[in-house]
ZADODREN-433663 format. One record per residue: x negated, y, z of N, C-alpha, C in turn; residue in one letter; residue number from 1. Coordinates in steps of 0.2 Angstrom, whole numbers, plus 5000, padded with zeros to 4 digits. Example, Ala and Ser with C-alpha at 12.3 -4.5 7.8 and 13.67 -1.06 7.14 Angstrom:
<pts>
  n_u  n_v  n_w ca_u ca_v ca_w  c_u  c_v  c_w res   n
 4934 4972 5039 4938 4978 5039 4934 4984 5039   A   1
 4936 4989 5035 4932 4995 5036 4936 5000 5039   S   2
</pts>
This chain:
<pts>
  n_u  n_v  n_w ca_u ca_v ca_w  c_u  c_v  c_w res   n
 5526 5097 5256 5529 5092 5253 5527 5085 5253   M   1
 5532 5079 5253 5530 5074 5254 5526 5070 5248   R   2
 5521 5067 5248 5519 5064 5241 5523 5058 5239   K   3
 5524 5058 5232 5528 5052 5231 5522 5047 5228   R   4
 5524 5039 5229 5519 5035 5228 5521 5030 5224   I   5
 5518 5025 5222 5519 5018 5220 5516 5014 5222   A   6
 5519 5008 5224 5516 5001 5227 5517 4996 5222   I   7
 5510 4993 5220 5510 4986 5216 5506 4982 5220   V   8
 5509 4977 5221 5506 4971 5224 5503 4966 5218   T   9
 5497 4963 5219 5495 4959 5214 5492 4964 5210   G  10
 5487 4968 5210 5488 4975 5206 5481 4974 5201   A  11
 5478 4969 5204 5472 4969 5200 5469 4966 5193   T  12
 5475 4961 5191 5475 4958 5184 5482 4956 5182   G  13
 5482 4955 5175 5487 4951 5172 5492 4958 5172   G  14
 5499 4955 5174 5505 4961 5173 5504 4965 5178   I  15
 5499 4965 5184 5500 4970 5189 5496 4975 5188   G  16
 5490 4973 5183 5487 4979 5181 5489 4983 5175   K  17
 5494 4981 5173 5497 4983 5167 5502 4989 5169   E  18
 5506 4985 5176 5510 4991 5178 5505 4997 5181   F  19
 5500 4996 5184 5495 5001 5187 5495 5005 5183   A  20
 5492 5003 5176 5491 5007 5171 5498 5011 5168   R  21
 5504 5009 5168 5508 5013 5166 5511 5017 5171   L  22
 5510 5016 5176 5511 5020 5183 5507 5027 5183   L  23
 5500 5026 5180 5496 5032 5178 5500 5037 5176   M  24
 5504 5036 5171 5508 5040 5167 5514 5043 5171   K  25
 5517 5041 5177 5523 5043 5180 5521 5048 5184   E  26
 5527 5052 5187 5525 5058 5191 5525 5055 5199   P  27
 5518 5053 5199 5516 5050 5207 5511 5052 5207   V  28
 5509 5053 5215 5504 5056 5217 5498 5050 5219   D  29
 5501 5046 5220 5496 5039 5222 5499 5033 5220   E  30
 5495 5028 5218 5497 5021 5216 5493 5017 5222   I  31
 5497 5015 5226 5493 5010 5232 5493 5003 5229   W  32
 5487 5002 5226 5486 4994 5225 5485 4989 5229   A  33
 5488 4985 5230 5487 4979 5234 5485 4972 5230   V  34
 5480 4970 5235 5477 4964 5232 5473 4960 5237   A  35
 5471 4955 5237 5465 4952 5243 5459 4954 5241   R  36
 5456 4955 5234 5451 4956 5232 5448 4962 5233   N  37
 5444 4965 5237 5441 4972 5238 5438 4974 5233   Q  38
 5434 4970 5230 5428 4972 5223 5434 4972 5219   E  39
 5438 4968 5216 5441 4969 5211 5445 4975 5211   K  40
 5449 4977 5218 5452 4985 5218 5448 4990 5218   L  41
 5443 4991 5219 5437 4995 5218 5435 4997 5211   E  42
 5436 4990 5208 5435 4991 5200 5440 4994 5196   L  43
 5447 4994 5198 5454 4996 5196 5452 5003 5198   L  44
 5450 5004 5203 5449 5012 5207 5445 5016 5202   K  45
 5439 5013 5200 5434 5016 5195 5436 5016 5189   S  46
 5440 5012 5186 5444 5013 5179 5449 5016 5178   E  47
 5453 5017 5184 5458 5022 5183 5459 5029 5187   Y  48
 5454 5029 5191 5453 5036 5195 5456 5036 5202   G  49
 5455 5042 5204 5456 5043 5210 5464 5043 5215   E  50
 5469 5042 5209 5475 5041 5210 5477 5034 5214   K  51
 5472 5030 5212 5472 5022 5214 5470 5022 5222   V  52
 5474 5021 5227 5472 5018 5234 5471 5013 5235   I  53
 5466 5008 5235 5465 5001 5236 5468 4999 5243   P  54
 5471 4994 5244 5474 4992 5249 5471 4984 5249   L  55
 5467 4982 5253 5465 4974 5252 5469 4972 5259   S  56
 5474 4967 5257 5479 4964 5261 5481 4957 5259   K  57
 5481 4953 5264 5484 4946 5262 5491 4945 5262   D  58
 5495 4945 5257 5502 4947 5258 5505 4940 5260   L  59
 5502 4934 5261 5505 4929 5265 5505 4930 5273   S  60
 5501 4936 5274 5502 4936 5281 5507 4941 5284   S  61
 5509 4941 5288 5515 4946 5291 5511 4951 5295   T  62
 5506 4950 5297 5502 4955 5301 5501 4960 5294   K  63
 5497 4956 5289 5495 4962 5284 5501 4966 5281   D  64
 5506 4962 5280 5513 4966 5277 5516 4972 5283   L  65
 5516 4970 5290 5517 4976 5293 5511 4980 5294   C  66
 5506 4981 5292 5501 4985 5293 5502 4991 5286   E  67
 5506 4988 5280 5508 4992 5276 5514 4996 5278   I  68
 5517 4993 5283 5523 4998 5286 5522 5003 5289   G  69
 5516 5002 5293 5512 5006 5298 5510 5013 5294   E  70
 5507 5009 5288 5504 5016 5283 5510 5020 5281   L  71
 5515 5017 5280 5521 5020 5277 5524 5025 5282   L  72
 5524 5023 5288 5526 5027 5294 5522 5033 5297   E  73
 5514 5032 5295 5510 5038 5296 5510 5042 5291   D  74
 5511 5040 5285 5511 5045 5280 5517 5049 5277   T  75
 5523 5045 5279 5530 5046 5276 5530 5049 5270   K  76
 5528 5043 5264 5529 5047 5257 5536 5046 5255   P  77
 5536 5048 5249 5543 5045 5246 5541 5039 5241   V  78
 5543 5034 5241 5542 5027 5238 5545 5028 5232   V  79
 5543 5030 5226 5545 5030 5220 5546 5024 5216   Q  80
 5542 5020 5217 5542 5013 5213 5539 5008 5219   Y  81
 5542 5002 5219 5538 4996 5223 5540 4991 5218   L  82
 5532 4989 5216 5532 4982 5211 5529 4976 5215   I  83
 5534 4972 5217 5531 4965 5219 5529 4961 5214   N  84
 5523 4960 5213 5521 4958 5208 5516 4951 5210   N  85
 5514 4950 5215 5509 4946 5217 5514 4939 5218   A  86
 5510 4933 5215 5513 4927 5215 5510 4922 5216   G  87
 5511 4916 5218 5506 4910 5218 5509 4905 5212   L  88
 5505 4902 5210 5508 4896 5204 5504 4890 5203   A  89
 5507 4886 5204 5504 4879 5204 5508 4874 5201   K  90
 5504 4870 5194 5507 4865 5191 5507 4858 5194   M  91
 5511 4854 5195 5509 4847 5196 5514 4844 5201   G  92
 5513 4838 5203 5519 4834 5207 5519 4838 5213   S  93
 5524 4836 5218 5524 4837 5224 5519 4835 5230   Y  94
 5516 4830 5227 5512 4826 5230 5505 4829 5230   K  95
 5504 4833 5225 5498 4838 5224 5497 4844 5229   D  96
 5502 4845 5232 5503 4851 5237 5501 4849 5244   F  97
 5496 4853 5248 5496 4853 5255 5500 4856 5258   T  98
 5502 4857 5265 5506 4859 5269 5504 4867 5268   L  99
 5498 4869 5268 5496 4875 5269 5498 4879 5262   E 100
 5497 4877 5257 5499 4878 5250 5507 4879 5249   E 101
 5510 4874 5252 5518 4875 5251 5519 4882 5256   I 102
 5516 4882 5263 5517 4889 5266 5516 4894 5263   E 103
 5510 4895 5260 5507 4900 5257 5511 4903 5250   K 104
 5514 4898 5248 5516 4900 5241 5524 4904 5242   T 105
 5527 4900 5247 5534 4904 5250 5533 4909 5254   I 106
 5527 4912 5257 5526 4917 5260 5525 4923 5255   N 107
 5522 4921 5250 5518 4927 5244 5525 4928 5240   V 108
 5528 4922 5238 5533 4923 5233 5540 4924 5234   N 109
 5540 4923 5242 5548 4925 5244 5549 4929 5251   C 110
 5544 4929 5255 5544 4933 5262 5540 4939 5260   K 111
 5536 4940 5256 5531 4947 5254 5537 4952 5251   A 112
 5540 4949 5245 5544 4954 5243 5550 4957 5248   P 113
 5553 4952 5251 5559 4954 5254 5557 4959 5260   V 114
 5551 4957 5264 5549 4962 5270 5546 4968 5265   M 115
 5542 4969 5261 5542 4975 5258 5547 4980 5255   L 116
 5552 4976 5252 5558 4980 5250 5561 4983 5256   S 117
 5561 4980 5262 5565 4981 5268 5561 4988 5271   N 118
 5553 4987 5271 5549 4992 5273 5550 4999 5270   L 119
 5550 4997 5262 5551 5004 5257 5557 5008 5257   C 120
 5563 5004 5258 5568 5006 5255 5571 5013 5261   I 121
 5569 5012 5267 5570 5019 5270 5565 5025 5267   P 122
 5560 5024 5264 5557 5030 5260 5558 5031 5254   Y 123
 5562 5029 5251 5564 5029 5245 5571 5034 5243   M 124
 5571 5037 5238 5576 5041 5235 5580 5040 5229   E 125
 5585 5043 5229 5589 5042 5222 5584 5043 5216   K 126
 5584 5036 5211 5580 5036 5206 5574 5032 5208   G 127
 5573 5031 5214 5568 5026 5214 5570 5018 5211   S 128
 5565 5014 5211 5566 5007 5208 5560 5003 5212   C 129
 5563 4997 5212 5561 4990 5214 5560 4986 5210   I 130
 5554 4984 5207 5555 4979 5202 5552 4971 5205   L 131
 5555 4967 5205 5552 4961 5208 5551 4955 5203   N 132
 5545 4953 5203 5542 4949 5195 5544 4943 5198   I 133
 5550 4940 5195 5553 4933 5195 5550 4929 5188   S 134
 5554 4926 5185 5552 4922 5180 5557 4919 5177   S 135
 5558 4917 5170 5562 4913 5166 5563 4906 5169   A 136
 5558 4904 5174 5558 4896 5176 5564 4897 5181   S 137
 5566 4904 5183 5572 4904 5188 5579 4902 5186   A 138
 5578 4902 5179 5586 4901 5176 5588 4893 5178   F 139
 5583 4888 5180 5586 4881 5180 5580 4878 5185   Q 140
 5582 4872 5188 5578 4868 5191 5572 4866 5186   P 141
 5566 4867 5189 5560 4865 5184 5555 4859 5189   T 142
 5555 4853 5186 5551 4847 5187 5544 4850 5187   P 143
 5540 4849 5192 5532 4850 5191 5530 4858 5191   Y 144
 5533 4861 5191 5534 4868 5195 5539 4870 5200   I 145
 5542 4865 5203 5547 4864 5207 5547 4870 5212   N 146
 5541 4871 5215 5542 4875 5221 5540 4883 5218   L 147
 5536 4884 5214 5536 4891 5210 5542 4893 5207   Y 148
 5546 4889 5204 5553 4889 5199 5558 4892 5206   A 149
 5558 4888 5211 5563 4887 5217 5562 4896 5220   A 150
 5554 4896 5221 5554 4902 5224 5556 4909 5220   S 151
 5556 4907 5212 5557 4913 5208 5565 4914 5207   K 152
 5568 4908 5208 5575 4908 5210 5579 4913 5214   A 153
 5574 4911 5220 5576 4913 5227 5574 4923 5225   F 154
 5569 4924 5222 5567 4930 5221 5573 4935 5215   E 155
 5575 4930 5211 5579 4933 5207 5587 4935 5210   R 156
 5589 4929 5213 5594 4930 5217 5595 4936 5222   S 157
 5589 4936 5226 5589 4941 5231 5589 4948 5228   Y 158
 5585 4949 5221 5584 4955 5219 5592 4959 5217   S 159
 5595 4953 5212 5601 4956 5210 5606 4957 5215   R 160
 5607 4954 5221 5611 4956 5227 5609 4963 5231   A 161
 5603 4963 5232 5599 4969 5235 5601 4975 5230   L 162
 5600 4974 5223 5604 4979 5217 5611 4982 5220   N 163
 5615 4978 5222 5622 4979 5223 5621 4983 5230   V 164
 5618 4980 5235 5619 4984 5241 5615 4991 5241   E 165
 5609 4992 5237 5608 5000 5238 5610 5003 5232   V 166
 5614 5001 5229 5617 5006 5222 5619 5012 5224   A 167
 5623 5012 5232 5625 5020 5232 5621 5024 5236   S 168
 5614 5022 5236 5608 5026 5237 5605 5028 5231   L 169
 5607 5025 5225 5603 5027 5218 5597 5024 5219   G 170
 5596 5019 5221 5591 5014 5221 5590 5009 5216   I 171
 5587 5006 5211 5587 5001 5205 5583 4995 5208   T 172
 5586 4991 5209 5582 4984 5210 5583 4979 5204   V 173
 5577 4978 5202 5576 4974 5194 5573 4966 5196   T 174
 5576 4963 5194 5574 4955 5194 5569 4954 5186   A 175
 5563 4954 5187 5560 4954 5180 5559 4946 5178   V 176
 5562 4944 5172 5560 4936 5171 5556 4936 5164   C 177
 5551 4937 5164 5547 4935 5157 5547 4927 5158   P 178
 5547 4923 5151 5544 4917 5150 5536 4917 5152   S 179
 5532 4913 5148 5526 4912 5148 5522 4919 5145   W 180
 5518 4920 5152 5514 4928 5149 5507 4926 5150   V 181
 5503 4928 5144 5495 4927 5144 5492 4930 5149   D 182
 5491 4927 5154 5487 4930 5160 5482 4925 5161   T 183
 5476 4925 5166 5472 4921 5169 5476 4916 5173   E 184
 5482 4915 5175 5487 4911 5180 5487 4905 5174   M 185
 5487 4906 5168 5491 4901 5165 5485 4895 5163   L 186
 5487 4889 5164 5482 4884 5163 5481 4882 5156   E 187
 5477 4884 5152 5476 4883 5144 5475 4876 5142   K 188
 5473 4871 5147 5472 4864 5146 5473 4860 5151   E 189
 5477 4855 5150 5479 4850 5156 5477 4843 5154   I 190
 5474 4839 5158 5472 4832 5155 5469 4830 5148   N 191
 5465 4836 5145 5461 4835 5140 5467 4838 5133   G 192
 5473 4840 5135 5478 4843 5131 5476 4850 5131   H 193
 5477 4853 5125 5478 4860 5125 5486 4862 5125   K 194
 5487 4866 5130 5495 4869 5131 5498 4873 5127   V 195
 5504 4871 5125 5507 4877 5120 5512 4880 5124   K 196
 5513 4886 5123 5517 4891 5128 5522 4893 5123   F 197
 5528 4890 5121 5532 4894 5118 5535 4900 5120   P 198
 5535 4907 5116 5538 4913 5118 5532 4916 5122   G 199
 5527 4915 5120 5521 4918 5125 5521 4926 5123   L 200
 5520 4928 5129 5521 4937 5126 5514 4939 5130   V 201
 5512 4946 5129 5507 4948 5133 5509 4951 5139   T 202
 5505 4953 5144 5506 4956 5150 5509 4963 5149   A 203
 5505 4967 5143 5507 4973 5143 5514 4972 5139   K 204
 5517 4969 5135 5522 4969 5133 5529 4967 5139   A 205
 5527 4963 5144 5533 4960 5149 5532 4966 5155   A 206
 5526 4971 5156 5527 4977 5161 5529 4981 5157   A 207
 5529 4983 5151 5532 4988 5148 5541 4988 5147   E 208
 5542 4983 5145 5550 4981 5145 5553 4982 5152   Q 209
 5548 4979 5157 5551 4979 5164 5552 4987 5166   A 210
 5547 4990 5164 5548 4998 5167 5553 5001 5162   M 211
 5555 5000 5157 5561 5003 5153 5568 4999 5156   K 212
 5567 4995 5158 5575 4991 5161 5575 4994 5166   D 213
 5571 4995 5171 5570 4998 5176 5574 5005 5178   A 214
 5571 5009 5173 5575 5014 5172 5581 5016 5170   K 215
 5583 5010 5166 5589 5010 5164 5593 5008 5169   R 216
 5591 5006 5174 5596 5004 5180 5599 4997 5179   G 217
 5595 4991 5174 5596 4985 5174 5595 4981 5180   K 218
 5599 4975 5181 5597 4972 5187 5592 4966 5185   D 219
 5592 4965 5179 5587 4959 5177 5584 4962 5170   M 220
 5578 4959 5169 5573 4962 5164 5572 4956 5161   S 221
 5571 4955 5155 5569 4950 5149 5565 4954 5143   V 222
 5560 4950 5141 5555 4955 5138 5555 4951 5132   C 223
 5558 4947 5129 5560 4943 5121 5566 4940 5120   S 224
 5566 4940 5114 5571 4937 5111 5572 4930 5114   F 225
 5566 4925 5113 5565 4919 5116 5568 4918 5122   Y 226
 5568 4923 5127 5570 4922 5135 5576 4924 5135   V 227
 5579 4928 5129 5587 4930 5130 5591 4922 5129   K 228
 5587 4919 5122 5591 4914 5120 5591 4908 5125   C 229
 5585 4908 5129 5584 4903 5135 5589 4905 5140   Q 230
 5590 4910 5142 5594 4913 5148 5602 4910 5146   H 231
 5603 4910 5138 5610 4908 5136 5612 4900 5136   L 232
 5606 4897 5134 5608 4891 5134 5607 4886 5140   Y 233
 5604 4890 5146 5604 4885 5151 5611 4888 5155   V 234
 5614 4892 5153 5620 4894 5156 5625 4889 5153   K 235
 5624 4888 5147 5629 4882 5143 5628 4874 5144   L 236
 5621 4874 5144 5619 4867 5146 5619 4864 5152   M 237
 5622 4857 5154 5621 4855 5159 5614 4856 5163   P 238
 5611 4856 5168 5605 4857 5170 5604 4851 5170   Q 239
 5604 4844 5172 5602 4837 5171 5598 4837 5163   K 240
 5602 4840 5157 5601 4839 5151 5595 4845 5149   L 241
 5595 4849 5153 5589 4855 5151 5583 4853 5156   S 242
 5583 4849 5161 5579 4845 5165 5575 4839 5160   M 243
 5580 4837 5158 5577 4831 5153 5573 4833 5146   K 244
 5576 4839 5145 5572 4841 5138 5566 4844 5141   I 245
 5565 4848 5146 5558 4850 5148 5553 4845 5152   W 246
 5556 4839 5153 5551 4833 5154 5548 4829 5148   M 247
 5553 4830 5143 5551 4827 5138 5545 4831 5134   N 248
 5545 4838 5134 5540 4842 5133 5534 4842 5136   E 249
 5535 4840 5143 5529 4839 5147 5526 4832 5148   L 250
 5529 4829 5146 5526 4820 5147 5519 4820 5144   K 251
 5517 4824 5138 5509 4822 5138 5505 4825 5140   K 252
 5507 4830 5146 5503 4834 5149 5502 4829 5156   Y 253
 5506 4825 5157 5506 4823 5166 5502 4816 5164   L 254
</pts>
């Protein structure tokens, strides 16, 4: 009998670790936990048990992504869940980014989810789910996190379109679009100012809502009333105005 697996990228912290925790309760034989830091992966395994299979991979590398494909080919499992959670985020002006940072952000946030989806779909069955962790910043252009927001807009659009393509296979693809999530990625202070994060939610809340929505067959998941309101008003409001409001809130940190 083919074993059932879940794959979680960025599995050692934040939302990724919460997904790993939730997957321990799911009917899967293994959880392939993907991250760069081998030590953190081993800590995850020691905390959650033998079900966790640590895979130390750099998701900005095509070679490492293809190695995951080779593992799938060798083991031929049923992929019950693919959770593309790994992501890079940096707040700042376009001038603050090196070319290497730009390339790495696009590779991790855009290329990796697409490649892993294509690698995993042949091993999926009816009821399998892909969850791509996008962001509420995907709803509109967002200055000073422009690269991150644009990459998440790509991920949201890709996910919803792919969901239509694989519907006949019984596979669900969900774009997970939380707003601010309380993880180590958030900069708590900028230029001496403590940052306020409206609508802040825990990683646990975001992951639990995402799993519920994926099981319900939704192509998009939001985890709070705040984000639902945000999604509505950016539909109704001119994008130039939404960017002006954002910049007004941001100016004290610049």
